[in-house]
C-alpha positions in Angstrom: 50.3 -23.7 -51.3 51.8 -23.0 -47.9 53.7 -20.2 -46.0 50.6 -18.1 -45.3 51.9 -17.1 -41.9 55.2 -16.0 -43.4 53.4 -13.7 -45.8 51.4 -12.3 -42.9 54.5 -11.7 -40.9 56.3 -10.1 -43.8 53.3 -7.7 -44.4 53.3 -6.6 -40.8 57.1 -6.2 -40.7 57.0 -3.9 -43.8 53.7 -2.1 -42.9 53.1 -1.0 -46.5 51.3 2.2 -47.3 48.1 1.3 -49.1 46.4 4.1 -51.1 42.6 3.5 -51.2 40.1 5.1 -53.6 37.1 3.5 -52.1 33.4 4.3 -51.5 32.1 6.7 -48.8 30.6 3.8 -46.8 33.8 1.9 -46.6 36.4 4.5 -45.7 36.4 4.5 -41.9 36.1 0.8 -41.4 38.6 -0.1 -44.2 41.2 2.2 -42.6 40.7 0.4 -39.3 40.9 -3.0 -40.9 44.3 -2.1 -42.5 45.6 -0.7 -39.2 44.5 -3.8 -37.3 46.1 -6.0 -39.9 49.4 -4.1 -39.7 49.4 -2.0 -42.8 49.2 1.8 -43.2 46.0 3.1 -44.9 45.5 6.4 -46.8 42.1 7.5 -48.3 43.0 10.0 -51.0 40.7 10.6 -54.0 41.1 14.3 -55.1 42.1 14.3 -58.8 44.4 17.3 -58.1 46.7 15.2 -55.9 45.8 11.5 -56.5 48.6 10.8 -59.0 51.2 12.5 -56.8 50.1 10.6 -53.7 50.0 7.3 -55.6 53.7 7.8 -56.4 54.3 7.6 -52.6 52.2 4.5 -52.0 53.3 0.8 -52.1 49.9 -0.4 -53.4 46.5 0.9 -54.5 42.9 -0.2 -54.3 40.1 1.1 -56.4 36.5 0.5 -55.5 33.8 1.9 -57.8 31.0 1.7 -55.2 30.1 5.4 -55.0 31.3 6.4 -58.4 31.2 9.9 -60.0 33.0 11.4 -63.0 35.7 13.2 -60.9 36.4 10.0 -58.9 36.6 8.0 -62.1 39.2 10.3 -63.4 41.2 10.1 -60.1 41.0 6.3 -60.2 42.4 6.2 -63.7 45.2 8.6 -62.8 46.2 6.6 -59.8 46.0 3.3 -61.6 48.2 4.7 -64.3 50.9 5.5 -61.8 50.8 1.9 -60.4 50.9 0.4 -63.9 53.9 2.5 -65.0 55.8 1.8 -61.7 55.0 -1.9 -61.6 53.4 -1.7 -58.1 50.3 -3.8 -57.2 46.8 -2.5 -57.4 43.4 -4.1 -56.8 40.2 -3.4 -58.7 36.8 -4.0 -57.1 34.2 -3.6 -59.8 31.2 -3.0 -57.5 27.9 -3.4 -59.3 29.6 -3.3 -62.7 26.7 -4.9 -64.5 24.2 -2.4 -63.1 24.8 0.7 -65.3 26.6 1.6 -68.5 28.6 4.2 -66.6 30.1 1.6 -64.4 30.9 -0.7 -67.3 32.6 2.1 -69.2 34.7 3.1 -66.2 35.8 -0.5 -65.5 36.7 -0.8 -69.2 39.1 2.1 -68.8 40.5 0.8 -65.6 41.1 -2.6 -67.1 43.4 -1.0 -69.6 45.6 0.0 -66.5 46.5 -3.7 -65.9 45.1 -4.4 -62.4 47.2 -6.8 -60.4 44.1 -8.3 -58.8 40.5 -8.1 -59.6 38.2 -9.1 -56.7 34.4 -9.2 -56.8 31.4 -11.3 -56.2 30.3 -13.9 -58.8 27.8 -11.6 -60.6 30.4 -8.8 -60.9 33.1 -11.2 -62.3 30.6 -12.6 -64.8 29.6 -9.1 -65.9 33.2 -7.9 -66.1 33.9 -10.9 -68.3 31.0 -9.9 -70.6 28.7 -12.7 -69.5 25.1 -12.1 -68.5 24.8 -12.1 -64.7 21.8 -11.8 -62.3 23.3 -9.5 -59.7 21.2 -6.8 -58.0 23.4 -3.8 -57.8 26.3 -4.7 -55.5 24.7 -8.0 -54.5 25.5 -11.3 -56.1 22.7 -13.5 -57.4 25.1 -16.0 -59.0 27.1 -18.7 -57.4 30.9 -18.8 -57.2 30.8 -22.0 -59.2 28.9 -20.2 -62.0 31.7 -17.7 -62.3 34.8 -19.9 -62.2 35.2 -20.3 -65.9 34.7 -16.6 -66.4 37.3 -15.9 -63.8 39.8 -18.1 -65.5 39.1 -16.5 -68.8 39.3 -13.0 -67.4 42.6 -13.8 -65.7 44.0 -15.1 -69.0 42.9 -12.1 -71.0 44.0 -9.5 -68.5 47.0 -11.0 -66.8 45.4 -10.3 -63.4 44.7 -12.6 -60.6 40.9 -12.9 -60.3 39.3 -13.6 -57.0 35.6 -14.5 -56.7 34.3 -13.9 -53.2 31.6 -16.2 -51.7 31.0 -18.9 -49.1 34.1 -20.5 -50.6 36.3 -18.1 -52.5 37.8 -19.0 -55.9 41.2 -17.5 -56.8 42.9 -18.0 -60.2 45.7 -16.5 -62.4 44.2 -18.4 -65.4 46.6 -21.3 -65.1 46.4 -22.3 -61.4 43.4 -22.0 -59.1 42.6 -22.3 -55.4 39.6 -22.4 -53.2 39.6 -20.7 -49.8 37.1 -22.0 -47.4 37.7 -19.7 -44.4 35.0 -17.3 -43.4 31.6 -17.2 -41.6 28.0 -16.4 -42.6 28.1 -13.3 -40.3 30.6 -11.6 -42.6 28.1 -10.6 -45.4 25.8 -9.2 -42.6 28.4 -6.4 -42.0 28.7 -3.7 -44.7 32.0 -3.0 -46.4 33.8 -6.2 -45.2 34.3 -7.1 -48.8 35.5 -3.6 -49.7 38.0 -3.7 -46.8 39.4 -7.0 -48.0 40.8 -5.2 -51.0 43.2 -3.3 -48.9 44.5 -6.5 -47.1 45.0 -8.2 -50.5 46.9 -5.1 -51.7 49.1 -5.1 -48.6 49.9 -8.8 -48.9 50.8 -8.3 -52.6 53.6 -5.7 -52.0 56.8 -7.4 -53.0 55.1 -10.7 -53.5 53.6 -12.8 -56.3 50.0 -11.9 -56.7 48.4 -15.3 -56.7 49.8 -16.7 -53.4 49.5 -13.2 -51.8 45.8 -13.1 -52.7 45.2 -16.6 -51.4 47.0 -15.9 -48.1 45.2 -12.6 -47.6 41.8 -14.2 -48.2 42.6 -17.1 -45.8 43.7 -14.6 -43.1 40.6 -12.5 -43.6 38.3 -15.4 -43.4 40.0 -16.8 -40.4 39.5 -13.5 -38.6 35.8 -13.8 -39.5 35.7 -17.2 -37.9 37.4 -16.1 -34.7 35.2 -13.0 -34.5 32.0 -15.0 -34.9 33.0 -17.3 -32.0 32.9 -14.2 -29.7 30.1 -12.2 -31.3 26.4 -12.2 -30.6 25.4 -10.6 -34.0 26.6 -8.1 -36.6 27.0 -5.3 -34.1 29.4 -7.1 -31.8 31.0 -8.8 -34.8 32.7 -5.7 -36.1 35.0 -4.9 -33.1 35.7 -8.6 -32.6 36.7 -8.8 -36.3 39.2 -6.0 -35.9 40.6 -7.7 -32.7 41.0 -10.9 -34.6 42.9 -9.3 -37.5 45.2 -7.8 -34.9 45.9 -10.9 -32.9 46.1 -13.7 -35.4 49.7 -15.0 -35.6 51.4 -16.4 -38.6 51.4 -19.8 -36.9 47.6 -19.6 -36.3 47.1 -18.7 -39.9 49.1 -21.6 -41.2 47.2 -24.0 -38.8 43.7 -22.6 -39.7 44.0 -21.9 -43.5 41.4 -23.8 -45.4 43.0 -23.7 -48.9 42.9 -26.4 -51.6 43.8 -26.5 -55.2 40.9 -26.2 -57.7 
């Protein structure tokens, strides 16, 4: 798989409007991530307007991190708009195995045909109906342990399934890729995973979901590598990461992408 830089350049040239129903913790940083990458973020979750706004957006992300019944209804309404219009949307099933409420909400959202499902290994295992050992939003399972579940989930849902970890695993159920870009500092900064959803959604506008997801994850991980080279710890990593998202060129992405077939 190649042309990662071309996909980055296309995303920046089109500056897609990405509608994000995400958790309270992620909103500010996720908006800044999307702006730095070259997309246009919107954080809209009121059920009174969410479907109308989704009709204006090029893509949607749904993150169930700080879930409540009103937000669950809004998520379903927005996802329904994307499903009916054929536009991409990304589901992040945060802590899906932790409570029955989260499982029920994710079950309803899965009926709305997400384009991409991205989570850690424990979340993907739980979403696939396999016992996992996650602790809330934290993974206690390895990416390798979730690979078969990811393939099965992709085949059953038609979604691209991305398992985040030290080496990411991305599959559409037929093809699969490993993305080795990233740095150990990235999990030390809250909402970096949540914010990745928006970048994936932006890359997926007008593009096939599998290569778009792989390209987005390679770009995001490469930004983490560049930021870590300049940072002294998690505090200085955050601004360096935004700078890296902003400055990485398509040529740099092509040269630094660590992607291989699985």
